[in-house]
N, CA, C, O and the ligand as a Tripos MOL2 file, in Angstrom:
@<TRIPOS>MOLECULE
protein
  281   279    71     0     0
PROTEIN
NO_CHARGES

@<TRIPOS>ATOM
      1 N          -1.5830   28.8610  -12.0500 N.3       1 MET1
      2 CA         -0.5890   29.3060  -11.0740 C.3       1 MET1
      3 C           0.0070   30.6420  -11.5070 C.2       1 MET1
      4 O           0.2810   30.8490  -12.6890 O.2       1 MET1
      5 N           0.2060   31.5440  -10.5540 N.am      2 VAL2
      6 CA          0.8470   32.8260  -10.8390 C.3       2 VAL2
      7 C           2.1270   32.9310  -10.0090 C.2       2 VAL2
      8 O           2.2920   32.2410   -9.0030 O.2       2 VAL2
      9 N           3.0160   33.8000  -10.4490 N.am      3 TRP3
     10 CA          4.2850   34.0010   -9.7350 C.3       3 TRP3
     11 C           4.4510   35.4630   -9.3650 C.2       3 TRP3
     12 O           4.1080   36.3630  -10.1310 O.2       3 TRP3
     13 N           4.9840   35.6750   -8.1750 N.am      4 MET4
     14 CA          5.2730   37.0360   -7.7390 C.3       4 MET4
     15 C           6.7730   37.1610   -7.4730 C.2       4 MET4
     16 O           7.3520   36.3910   -6.7070 O.2       4 MET4
     17 N           7.3830   38.1480   -8.1220 N.am      5 ASN5
     18 CA          8.7980   38.4350   -7.9160 C.3       5 ASN5
     19 C           8.8970   39.4710   -6.8000 C.2       5 ASN5
     20 O           8.5290   40.6310   -6.9830 O.2       5 ASN5
     21 N           9.3930   39.0440   -5.6510 N.am      6 VAL6
     22 CA          9.5660   39.9470   -4.5150 C.3       6 VAL6
     23 C          10.9900   40.4850   -4.5580 C.2       6 VAL6
     24 O          11.9500   39.7280   -4.4150 O.2       6 VAL6
     25 N          11.1250   41.7870   -4.7540 N.am      7 ASP7
     26 CA         12.4480   42.3990   -4.8360 C.3       7 ASP7
     27 C          12.6480   43.3230   -3.6400 C.2       7 ASP7
     28 O          12.0750   44.4110   -3.5720 O.2       7 ASP7
     29 N          13.4660   42.8720   -2.7070 N.am      8 LYS8
     30 CA         13.6520   43.6480   -1.4740 C.3       8 LYS8
     31 C          14.3960   44.9640   -1.7000 C.2       8 LYS8
     32 O          13.9970   45.9800   -1.1300 O.2       8 LYS8
     33 N          15.4820   44.9900   -2.5230 N.am      9 PRO9
     34 CA         16.2120   46.2700   -2.6740 C.3       9 PRO9
     35 C          15.3350   47.3970   -3.1940 C.2       9 PRO9
     36 O          15.4940   48.5420   -2.7710 O.2       9 PRO9
     37 N          14.3940   47.0930   -4.1210 N.am     10 THR10
     38 CA         13.5470   48.1440   -4.6870 C.3      10 THR10
     39 C          12.1690   48.1850   -4.0390 C.2      10 THR10
     40 O          11.3500   49.0390   -4.3780 O.2      10 THR10
     41 N          11.9020   47.2600   -3.0980 N.am     11 LYS11
     42 CA         10.6020   47.1640   -2.4180 C.3      11 LYS11
     43 C           9.4550   47.0730   -3.4200 C.2      11 LYS11
     44 O           8.4980   47.8450   -3.3670 O.2      11 LYS11
     45 N           9.5730   46.1150   -4.3300 N.am     12 LYS12
     46 CA          8.5290   45.9050   -5.3250 C.3      12 LYS12
     47 C           8.1140   44.4470   -5.3610 C.2      12 LYS12
     48 O           8.9440   43.5460   -5.2320 O.2      12 LYS12
     49 N           6.8070   44.2240   -5.5400 N.am     13 CYS13
     50 CA          6.2760   42.8920   -5.7980 C.3      13 CYS13
     51 C           5.6920   42.9300   -7.2050 C.2      13 CYS13
     52 O           4.7580   43.6860   -7.4720 O.2      13 CYS13
     53 N           6.2330   42.1250   -8.0930 N.am     14 THR14
     54 CA          5.7590   42.1220   -9.4770 C.3      14 THR14
     55 C           5.0420   40.8080   -9.7460 C.2      14 THR14
     56 O           5.6060   39.7240   -9.5940 O.2      14 THR14
     57 N           3.7730   40.9350  -10.1540 N.am     15 LEU15
     58 CA          2.9260   39.7640  -10.3360 C.3      15 LEU15
     59 C           2.8950   39.3740  -11.8120 C.2      15 LEU15
     60 O           2.5970   40.1910  -12.6820 O.2      15 LEU15
     61 N           3.2080   38.1100  -12.0680 N.am     16 HIS16
     62 CA          3.2090   37.5820  -13.4340 C.3      16 HIS16
     63 C           2.1440   36.5030  -13.5490 C.2      16 HIS16
     64 O           2.1820   35.5040  -12.8310 O.2      16 HIS16
     65 N           1.1980   36.7070  -14.4490 N.am     17 MET17
     66 CA          0.0930   35.7510  -14.5930 C.3      17 MET17
     67 C           0.1170   35.0110  -15.9170 C.2      17 MET17
     68 O          -0.6510   34.0700  -16.1210 O.2      17 MET17
     69 N           0.9930   35.4310  -16.8180 N.am     18 ASN18
     70 CA          1.0530   34.8240  -18.1450 C.3      18 ASN18
     71 C           2.2650   33.8950  -18.2160 C.2      18 ASN18
     72 O           3.4050   34.3540  -18.1500 O.2      18 ASN18
     73 N           2.0190   32.5880  -18.3500 N.am     19 SER19
     74 CA          3.1270   31.6310  -18.2840 C.3      19 SER19
     75 C           4.1070   31.7950  -19.4330 C.2      19 SER19
     76 O           5.2090   31.2500  -19.3760 O.2      19 SER19
     77 N           3.7370   32.5300  -20.4750 N.am     20 SER20
     78 CA          4.6780   32.7340  -21.5760 C.3      20 SER20
     79 C           5.5190   33.9940  -21.3950 C.2      20 SER20
     80 O           6.3250   34.3260  -22.2630 O.2      20 SER20
     81 N           5.3430   34.6950  -20.2850 N.am     21 CYS21
     82 CA          6.1350   35.8970  -20.0090 C.3      21 CYS21
     83 C           7.6230   35.5560  -19.9870 C.2      21 CYS21
     84 O           8.0350   34.5710  -19.3760 O.2      21 CYS21
     85 N           8.4170   36.3780  -20.6590 N.am     22 THR22
     86 CA          9.8450   36.0720  -20.7400 C.3      22 THR22
     87 C          10.5200   36.1580  -19.3660 C.2      22 THR22
     88 O          11.4910   35.4480  -19.1050 O.2      22 THR22
     89 N           9.9990   37.0340  -18.4840 N.am     23 TYR23
     90 CA         10.5730   37.1220  -17.1400 C.3      23 TYR23
     91 C          10.3830   35.8050  -16.3880 C.2      23 TYR23
     92 O          11.2700   35.3610  -15.6590 O.2      23 TYR23
     93 N           9.2100   35.1870  -16.5760 N.am     24 LEU24
     94 CA          8.9550   33.9070  -15.9150 C.3      24 LEU24
     95 C           9.8750   32.8250  -16.4510 C.2      24 LEU24
     96 O          10.3880   31.9910  -15.7040 O.2      24 LEU24
     97 N          10.0740   32.8560  -17.7670 N.am     25 GLN25
     98 CA         10.9070   31.8070  -18.3590 C.3      25 GLN25
     99 C          12.3630   31.9550  -17.9410 C.2      25 GLN25
    100 O          13.1200   30.9840  -17.9470 O.2      25 GLN25
    101 N          12.7540   33.1830  -17.5750 N.am     26 LYS26
    102 CA         14.1490   33.4230  -17.2000 C.3      26 LYS26
    103 C          14.3890   33.2880  -15.6960 C.2      26 LYS26
    104 O          15.5330   33.3380  -15.2420 O.2      26 LYS26
    105 N          13.3080   33.1150  -14.9180 N.am     27 LYS27
    106 CA         13.5080   33.0920  -13.4610 C.3      27 LYS27
    107 C          14.3620   31.8880  -13.0640 C.2      27 LYS27
    108 O          14.1830   30.7810  -13.5720 O.2      27 LYS27
    109 N          15.2740   32.1310  -12.1610 N.am     28 ARG28
    110 CA         16.1060   31.0430  -11.6650 C.3      28 ARG28
    111 C          16.6610   31.4430  -10.3010 C.2      28 ARG28
    112 O          16.7140   32.6150   -9.9300 O.2      28 ARG28
    113 N          17.0640   30.4190   -9.5900 N.am     29 GLU29
    114 CA         17.6470   30.6180   -8.2680 C.3      29 GLU29
    115 C          19.0160   31.2980   -8.4130 C.2      29 GLU29
    116 O          19.8140   30.9140   -9.2680 O.2      29 GLU29
    117 N          19.2810   32.2970   -7.5840 N.am     30 THR30
    118 CA         20.6160   32.9000   -7.5390 C.3      30 THR30
    119 C          21.0370   32.9370   -6.0700 C.2      30 THR30
    120 O          20.2350   32.6430   -5.1840 O.2      30 THR30
    121 N          22.3030   33.3020   -5.8130 N.am     31 PRO31
    122 CA         22.7290   33.3260   -4.4000 C.3      31 PRO31
    123 C          21.8500   34.2170   -3.5200 C.2      31 PRO31
    124 O          21.6620   33.9210   -2.3400 O.2      31 PRO31
    125 N          21.3090   35.3110   -4.0830 N.am     32 ASN32
    126 CA         20.5370   36.2380   -3.2570 C.3      32 ASN32
    127 C          19.0420   36.2210   -3.5170 C.2      32 ASN32
    128 O          18.2860   36.8560   -2.7820 O.2      32 ASN32
    129 N          18.5900   35.4970   -4.5600 N.am     33 LYS33
    130 CA         17.1560   35.4120   -4.8350 C.3      33 LYS33
    131 C          16.7390   33.9550   -4.9740 C.2      33 LYS33
    132 O          17.3640   33.1820   -5.7020 O.2      33 LYS33
    133 N          15.6730   33.5920   -4.2660 N.am     34 GLY34
    134 CA         15.2140   32.2090   -4.2860 C.3      34 GLY34
    135 C          14.0900   32.0000   -5.2790 C.2      34 GLY34
    136 O          13.5200   32.9560   -5.8050 O.2      34 GLY34
    137 N          13.7800   30.7450   -5.5290 N.am     35 VAL35
    138 CA         12.5910   30.3730   -6.2900 C.3      35 VAL35
    139 C          11.7780   29.4750   -5.3690 C.2      35 VAL35
    140 O          12.1810   28.3540   -5.0600 O.2      35 VAL35
    141 N          10.6150   29.9890   -4.9300 N.am     36 GLY36
    142 CA          9.8010   29.2630   -3.9590 C.3      36 GLY36
    143 C          10.1080   29.6640   -2.5240 C.2      36 GLY36
    144 O           9.4430   29.2110   -1.5930 O.2      36 GLY36
    145 N          11.1110   30.5110   -2.3450 N.am     37 ASN37
    146 CA         11.4360   31.0250   -1.0120 C.3      37 ASN37
    147 C          12.1330   32.3790   -1.1710 C.2      37 ASN37
    148 O          12.5930   32.7400   -2.2550 O.2      37 ASN37
    149 N          12.1960   33.1110   -0.0660 N.am     38 LEU38
    150 CA         12.8170   34.4360   -0.1150 C.3      38 LEU38
    151 C          14.2080   34.3800    0.4940 C.2      38 LEU38
    152 O          14.4280   33.7760    1.5440 O.2      38 LEU38
    153 N          15.1380   35.0240   -0.1940 N.am     39 LYS39
    154 CA         16.5040   35.1410    0.3280 C.3      39 LYS39
    155 C          16.8000   36.6120    0.6290 C.2      39 LYS39
    156 O          15.8800   37.4190    0.7640 O.2      39 LYS39
    157 N          18.0780   36.9540    0.7330 N.am     40 LEU40
    158 CA         18.4950   38.3120    1.1050 C.3      40 LEU40
    159 C          17.8270   39.3800    0.2400 C.2      40 LEU40
    160 O          17.3400   40.3810    0.7660 O.2      40 LEU40
    161 N          17.7980   39.1830   -1.0640 N.am     41 ASP41
    162 CA         17.2110   40.1740   -1.9750 C.3      41 ASP41
    163 C          15.7970   39.8180   -2.4190 C.2      41 ASP41
    164 O          15.2430   40.4810   -3.2960 O.2      41 ASP41
    165 N          15.2120   38.7930   -1.8340 N.am     42 GLY42
    166 CA         13.8510   38.3950   -2.1840 C.3      42 GLY42
    167 C          13.8290   37.1000   -2.9710 C.2      42 GLY42
    168 O          14.6450   36.2050   -2.7490 O.2      42 GLY42
    169 N          12.8710   37.0100   -3.9070 N.am     43 GLY43
    170 CA         12.7700   35.7870   -4.6950 C.3      43 GLY43
    171 C          11.4160   35.6800   -5.3650 C.2      43 GLY43
    172 O          10.6130   36.6130   -5.3480 O.2      43 GLY43
    173 N          11.1850   34.5210   -5.9540 N.am     44 TRP44
    174 CA          9.9450   34.2390   -6.6860 C.3      44 TRP44
    175 C           9.0580   33.3370   -5.8540 C.2      44 TRP44
    176 O           9.4910   32.2780   -5.4020 O.2      44 TRP44
    177 N           7.8160   33.7520   -5.6490 N.am     45 LEU45
    178 CA          6.8480   32.9320   -4.9230 C.3      45 LEU45
    179 C           5.6960   32.5820   -5.8580 C.2      45 LEU45
    180 O           5.2600   33.4130   -6.6550 O.2      45 LEU45
    181 N           5.2070   31.3520   -5.7590 N.am     46 SER46
    182 CA          4.0830   30.9390   -6.6040 C.3      46 SER46
    183 C           2.8040   30.8790   -5.7770 C.2      46 SER46
    184 O           2.8260   30.5760   -4.5840 O.2      46 SER46
    185 N           1.6960   31.1750   -6.4360 N.am     47 PHE47
    186 CA          0.3780   31.1480   -5.7900 C.3      47 PHE47
    187 C          -0.6280   30.5060   -6.7440 C.2      47 PHE47
    188 O          -0.4820   30.5590   -7.9650 O.2      47 PHE47
    189 N          -1.6610   29.8940   -6.1430 N.am     48 ALA48
    190 CA         -2.6640   29.2090   -6.9690 C.3      48 ALA48
    191 C          -3.4670   30.1910   -7.8120 C.2      48 ALA48
    192 O          -3.8880   29.8590   -8.9200 O.2      48 ALA48
    193 N          -3.6810   31.3970   -7.2940 N.am     49 ASP49
    194 CA         -4.3690   32.3920   -8.1190 C.3      49 ASP49
    195 C          -3.9830   33.7940   -7.6690 C.2      49 ASP49
    196 O          -3.4500   33.9720   -6.5740 O.2      49 ASP49
    197 N          -4.2500   34.7930   -8.5140 N.am     50 PRO50
    198 CA         -3.7830   36.1590   -8.2310 C.3      50 PRO50
    199 C          -4.3170   36.7250   -6.9230 C.2      50 PRO50
    200 O          -3.6400   37.5200   -6.2700 O.2      50 PRO50
    201 N          -5.5260   36.3250   -6.5330 N.am     51 LYS51
    202 CA         -6.0790   36.8450   -5.2720 C.3      51 LYS51
    203 C          -5.2010   36.4530   -4.0870 C.2      51 LYS51
    204 O          -5.0070   37.2440   -3.1640 O.2      51 LYS51
    205 N          -4.6750   35.2340   -4.1160 N.am     52 LEU52
    206 CA         -3.8280   34.7850   -3.0120 C.3      52 LEU52
    207 C          -2.5040   35.5460   -3.0060 C.2      52 LEU52
    208 O          -1.9660   35.8540   -1.9420 O.2      52 LEU52
    209 N          -1.9840   35.8460   -4.1830 N.am     53 ALA53
    210 CA         -0.7450   36.6140   -4.2640 C.3      53 ALA53
    211 C          -0.9560   38.0160   -3.6890 C.2      53 ALA53
    212 O          -0.1130   38.5330   -2.9550 O.2      53 ALA53
    213 N          -2.1020   38.6240   -4.0380 N.am     54 LYS54
    214 CA         -2.3840   39.9690   -3.5440 C.3      54 LYS54
    215 C          -2.6290   39.9630   -2.0400 C.2      54 LYS54
    216 O          -2.2750   40.9100   -1.3380 O.2      54 LYS54
    217 N          -3.2370   38.8890   -1.5570 N.am     55 LEU55
    218 CA         -3.4460   38.7580   -0.1160 C.3      55 LEU55
    219 C          -2.1040   38.6420    0.6150 C.2      55 LEU55
    220 O          -1.9110   39.2460    1.6690 O.2      55 LEU55
    221 N          -1.1780   37.8580    0.0430 N.am     56 TYR56
    222 CA          0.1470   37.7110    0.6340 C.3      56 TYR56
    223 C           0.8380   39.0760    0.6930 C.2      56 TYR56
    224 O           1.4100   39.4520    1.7160 O.2      56 TYR56
    225 N           0.7730   39.8070   -0.4180 N.am     57 HIS57
    226 CA          1.3750   41.1390   -0.4720 C.3      57 HIS57
    227 C           0.7800   42.0410    0.6080 C.2      57 HIS57
    228 O           1.5000   42.6990    1.3600 O.2      57 HIS57
    229 N          -0.5640   42.0550    0.6660 N.am     58 HIS58
    230 CA         -1.2590   42.9210    1.6140 C.3      58 HIS58
    231 C          -0.9080   42.5630    3.0570 C.2      58 HIS58
    232 O          -0.7560   43.4410    3.9060 O.2      58 HIS58
    233 N          -0.7840   41.2710    3.3210 N.am     59 SER59
    234 CA         -0.5630   40.8040    4.6930 C.3      59 SER59
    235 C           0.8900   40.9150    5.1240 C.2      59 SER59
    236 O           1.1780   41.2260    6.2800 O.2      59 SER59
    237 N           1.8140   40.6580    4.1870 N.am     60 ASN60
    238 CA          3.2160   40.5170    4.5750 C.3      60 ASN60
    239 C           4.1220   41.6530    4.1210 C.2      60 ASN60
    240 O           5.1140   41.9580    4.7820 O.2      60 ASN60
    241 N           3.7870   42.2800    2.9980 N.am     61 LEU61
    242 CA          4.6900   43.2880    2.4330 C.3      61 LEU61
    243 C           3.9040   44.5250    2.0130 C.2      61 LEU61
    244 O           4.0550   44.9890    0.8830 O.2      61 LEU61
    245 N           3.0610   45.0720    2.9040 N.am     62 PRO62
    246 CA          2.1780   46.1770    2.4930 C.3      62 PRO62
    247 C           2.9360   47.4330    2.0660 C.2      62 PRO62
    248 O           2.3940   48.2650    1.3390 O.2      62 PRO62
    249 N           4.1770   47.5750    2.5100 N.am     63 GLU63
    250 CA          4.9370   48.7770    2.1480 C.3      63 GLU63
    251 C           5.5920   48.6410    0.7670 C.2      63 GLU63
    252 O           6.1870   49.5940    0.2630 O.2      63 GLU63
    253 N           5.4800   47.4560    0.1620 N.am     64 TYR64
    254 CA          6.0500   47.2430   -1.1680 C.3      64 TYR64
    255 C           5.0480   47.6720   -2.2290 C.2      64 TYR64
    256 O           3.8370   47.5320   -2.0570 O.2      64 TYR64
    257 N           5.5780   48.1990   -3.3310 N.am     65 GLU65
    258 CA          4.7180   48.5260   -4.4750 C.3      65 GLU65
    259 C           4.3230   47.2280   -5.1790 C.2      65 GLU65
    260 O           5.1680   46.3660   -5.4200 O.2      65 GLU65
    261 N           3.0250   47.0900   -5.5100 N.am     66 LEU66
    262 CA          2.5630   45.8950   -6.2220 C.3      66 LEU66
    263 C           2.3350   46.2420   -7.6950 C.2      66 LEU66
    264 O           1.5740   47.1530   -8.0230 O.2      66 LEU66
    265 N           2.9990   45.5110   -8.5570 N.am     67 ILE67
    266 CA          2.9330   45.7830   -9.9920 C.3      67 ILE67
    267 C           2.3390   44.5720  -10.7000 C.2      67 ILE67
    268 O           2.8210   43.4500  -10.5400 O.2      67 ILE67
    269 N           1.2910   44.8070  -11.4840 N.am     68 ASP68
    270 CA          0.7280   43.7610  -12.3390 C.3      68 ASP68
    271 C           1.5040   43.7800  -13.6400 C.2      68 ASP68
    272 O           1.3300   44.6870  -14.4540 O.2      68 ASP68
    273 N           2.3570   42.7890  -13.8460 N.am     69 HIS69
    274 CA          3.1850   42.8040  -15.0570 C.3      69 HIS69
    275 C           2.4700   42.2260  -16.2690 C.2      69 HIS69
    276 O           2.4850   42.8190  -17.3470 O.2      69 HIS69
    277 N           1.8530   41.0840  -16.0900 N.am     70 CYS70
    278 CA          1.2290   40.4510  -17.2480 C.3      70 CYS70
    279 C           0.0930   39.5310  -16.7830 C.2      70 CYS70
    280 O          -0.5660   38.8990  -17.6080 O.2      70 CYS70
    281 ZN          5.2990   39.0100  -16.6850 Zn       71 ZN71
@<TRIPOS>BOND
     1     1     2 1
     2     2     3 1
     3     3     4 2
     4     3     5 am
     5     5     6 1
     6     6     7 1
     7     7     8 2
     8     7     9 am
     9     9    10 1
    10    10    11 1
    11    11    12 2
    12    11    13 am
    13    13    14 1
    14    14    15 1
    15    15    16 2
    16    15    17 am
    17    17    18 1
    18    18    19 1
    19    19    20 2
    20    19    21 am
    21    21    22 1
    22    22    23 1
    23    23    24 2
    24    23    25 am
    25    25    26 1
    26    26    27 1
    27    27    28 2
    28    27    29 am
    29    29    30 1
    30    30    31 1
    31    31    32 2
    32    31    33 am
    33    33    34 1
    34    34    35 1
    35    35    36 2
    36    35    37 am
    37    37    38 1
    38    38    39 1
    39    39    40 2
    40    39    41 am
    41    41    42 1
    42    42    43 1
    43    43    44 2
    44    43    45 am
    45    45    46 1
    46    46    47 1
    47    47    48 2
    48    47    49 am
    49    49    50 1
    50    50    51 1
    51    51    52 2
    52    51    53 am
    53    53    54 1
    54    54    55 1
    55    55    56 2
    56    55    57 am
    57    57    58 1
    58    58    59 1
    59    59    60 2
    60    59    61 am
    61    61    62 1
    62    62    63 1
    63    63    64 2
    64    63    65 am
    65    65    66 1
    66    66    67 1
    67    67    68 2
    68    67    69 am
    69    69    70 1
    70    70    71 1
    71    71    72 2
    72    71    73 am
    73    73    74 1
    74    74    75 1
    75    75    76 2
    76    75    77 am
    77    77    78 1
    78    78    79 1
    79    79    80 2
    80    79    81 am
    81    81    82 1
    82    82    83 1
    83    83    84 2
    84    83    85 am
    85    85    86 1
    86    86    87 1
    87    87    88 2
    88    87    89 am
    89    89    90 1
    90    90    91 1
    91    91    92 2
    92    91    93 am
    93    93    94 1
    94    94    95 1
    95    95    96 2
    96    95    97 am
    97    97    98 1
    98    98    99 1
    99    99   100 2
   100    99   101 am
   101   101   102 1
   102   102   103 1
   103   103   104 2
   104   103   105 am
   105   105   106 1
   106   106   107 1
   107   107   108 2
   108   107   109 am
   109   109   110 1
   110   110   111 1
   111   111   112 2
   112   111   113 am
   113   113   114 1
   114   114   115 1
   115   115   116 2
   116   115   117 am
   117   117   118 1
   118   118   119 1
   119   119   120 2
   120   119   121 am
   121   121   122 1
   122   122   123 1
   123   123   124 2
   124   123   125 am
   125   125   126 1
   126   126   127 1
   127   127   128 2
   128   127   129 am
   129   129   130 1
   130   130   131 1
   131   131   132 2
   132   131   133 am
   133   133   134 1
   134   134   135 1
   135   135   136 2
   136   135   137 am
   137   137   138 1
   138   138   139 1
   139   139   140 2
   140   139   141 am
   141   141   142 1
   142   142   143 1
   143   143   144 2
   144   143   145 am
   145   145   146 1
   146   146   147 1
   147   147   148 2
   148   147   149 am
   149   149   150 1
   150   150   151 1
   151   151   152 2
   152   151   153 am
   153   153   154 1
   154   154   155 1
   155   155   156 2
   156   155   157 am
   157   157   158 1
   158   158   159 1
   159   159   160 2
   160   159   161 am
   161   161   162 1
   162   162   163 1
   163   163   164 2
   164   163   165 am
   165   165   166 1
   166   166   167 1
   167   167   168 2
   168   167   169 am
   169   169   170 1
   170   170   171 1
   171   171   172 2
   172   171   173 am
   173   173   174 1
   174   174   175 1
   175   175   176 2
   176   175   177 am
   177   177   178 1
   178   178   179 1
   179   179   180 2
   180   179   181 am
   181   181   182 1
   182   182   183 1
   183   183   184 2
   184   183   185 am
   185   185   186 1
   186   186   187 1
   187   187   188 2
   188   187   189 am
   189   189   190 1
   190   190   191 1
   191   191   192 2
   192   191   193 am
   193   193   194 1
   194   194   195 1
   195   195   196 2
   196   195   197 am
   197   197   198 1
   198   198   199 1
   199   199   200 2
   200   199   201 am
   201   201   202 1
   202   202   203 1
   203   203   204 2
   204   203   205 am
   205   205   206 1
   206   206   207 1
   207   207   208 2
   208   207   209 am
   209   209   210 1
   210   210   211 1
   211   211   212 2
   212   211   213 am
   213   213   214 1
   214   214   215 1
   215   215   216 2
   216   215   217 am
   217   217   218 1
   218   218   219 1
   219   219   220 2
   220   219   221 am
   221   221   222 1
   222   222   223 1
   223   223   224 2
   224   223   225 am
   225   225   226 1
   226   226   227 1
   227   227   228 2
   228   227   229 am
   229   229   230 1
   230   230   231 1
   231   231   232 2
   232   231   233 am
   233   233   234 1
   234   234   235 1
   235   235   236 2
   236   235   237 am
   237   237   238 1
   238   238   239 1
   239   239   240 2
   240   239   241 am
   241   241   242 1
   242   242   243 1
   243   243   244 2
   244   243   245 am
   245   245   246 1
   246   246   247 1
   247   247   248 2
   248   247   249 am
   249   249   250 1
   250   250   251 1
   251   251   252 2
   252   251   253 am
   253   253   254 1
   254   254   255 1
   255   255   256 2
   256   255   257 am
   257   257   258 1
   258   258   259 1
   259   259   260 2
   260   259   261 am
   261   261   262 1
   262   262   263 1
   263   263   264 2
   264   263   265 am
   265   265   266 1
   266   266   267 1
   267   267   268 2
   268   267   269 am
   269   269   270 1
   270   270   271 1
   271   271   272 2
   272   271   273 am
   273   273   274 1
   274   274   275 1
   275   275   276 2
   276   275   277 am
   277   277   278 1
   278   278   279 1
   279   279   280 2
@<TRIPOS>SUBSTRUCTURE
     1 MET1         2 RESIDUE 1 A MET
     2 VAL2         6 RESIDUE 1 A VAL
     3 TRP3        10 RESIDUE 1 A TRP
     4 MET4        14 RESIDUE 1 A MET
     5 ASN5        18 RESIDUE 1 A ASN
     6 VAL6        22 RESIDUE 1 A VAL
     7 ASP7        26 RESIDUE 1 A ASP
     8 LYS8        30 RESIDUE 1 A LYS
     9 PRO9        34 RESIDUE 1 A PRO
    10 THR10       38 RESIDUE 1 A THR
    11 LYS11       42 RESIDUE 1 A LYS
    12 LYS12       46 RESIDUE 1 A LYS
    13 CYS13       50 RESIDUE 1 A CYS
    14 THR14       54 RESIDUE 1 A THR
    15 LEU15       58 RESIDUE 1 A LEU
    16 HIS16       62 RESIDUE 1 A HIS
    17 MET17       66 RESIDUE 1 A MET
    18 ASN18       70 RESIDUE 1 A ASN
    19 SER19       74 RESIDUE 1 A SER
    20 SER20       78 RESIDUE 1 A SER
    21 CYS21       82 RESIDUE 1 A CYS
    22 THR22       86 RESIDUE 1 A THR
    23 TYR23       90 RESIDUE 1 A TYR
    24 LEU24       94 RESIDUE 1 A LEU
    25 GLN25       98 RESIDUE 1 A GLN
    26 LYS26      102 RESIDUE 1 A LYS
    27 LYS27      106 RESIDUE 1 A LYS
    28 ARG28      110 RESIDUE 1 A ARG
    29 GLU29      114 RESIDUE 1 A GLU
    30 THR30      118 RESIDUE 1 A THR
    31 PRO31      122 RESIDUE 1 A PRO
    32 ASN32      126 RESIDUE 1 A ASN
    33 LYS33      130 RESIDUE 1 A LYS
    34 GLY34      134 RESIDUE 1 A GLY
    35 VAL35      138 RESIDUE 1 A VAL
    36 GLY36      142 RESIDUE 1 A GLY
    37 ASN37      146 RESIDUE 1 A ASN
    38 LEU38      150 RESIDUE 1 A LEU
    39 LYS39      154 RESIDUE 1 A LYS
    40 LEU40      158 RESIDUE 1 A LEU
    41 ASP41      162 RESIDUE 1 A ASP
    42 GLY42      166 RESIDUE 1 A GLY
    43 GLY43      170 RESIDUE 1 A GLY
    44 TRP44      174 RESIDUE 1 A TRP
    45 LEU45      178 RESIDUE 1 A LEU
    46 SER46      182 RESIDUE 1 A SER
    47 PHE47      186 RESIDUE 1 A PHE
    48 ALA48      190 RESIDUE 1 A ALA
    49 ASP49      194 RESIDUE 1 A ASP
    50 PRO50      198 RESIDUE 1 A PRO
    51 LYS51      202 RESIDUE 1 A LYS
    52 LEU52      206 RESIDUE 1 A LEU
    53 ALA53      210 RESIDUE 1 A ALA
    54 LYS54      214 RESIDUE 1 A LYS
    55 LEU55      218 RESIDUE 1 A LEU
    56 TYR56      222 RESIDUE 1 A TYR
    57 HIS57      226 RESIDUE 1 A HIS
    58 HIS58      230 RESIDUE 1 A HIS
    59 SER59      234 RESIDUE 1 A SER
    60 ASN60      238 RESIDUE 1 A ASN
    61 LEU61      242 RESIDUE 1 A LEU
    62 PRO62      246 RESIDUE 1 A PRO
    63 GLU63      250 RESIDUE 1 A GLU
    64 TYR64      254 RESIDUE 1 A TYR
    65 GLU65      258 RESIDUE 1 A GLU
    66 LEU66      262 RESIDUE 1 A LEU
    67 ILE67      266 RESIDUE 1 A ILE
    68 ASP68      270 RESIDUE 1 A ASP
    69 HIS69      274 RESIDUE 1 A HIS
    70 CYS70      278 RESIDUE 1 A CYS
    71 ZN71       281 GROUP 0 **** ****
């Protein structure tokens, strides 16, 4: 499973593929960012594999920068 951090204010999608990444370990729900859903400022979405995450980005958020973090 991979996670994508969708950040609406900066228009960035950051893809995390390494489960030991410190960003992944720190992810949590906040008032403006969801985990498993998008809120006002975005959130964390999980995908079965990186291809599906990239497809989601391409289909839904093409104007966002896609960053491969780990
Ligand atoms: Zn990462």
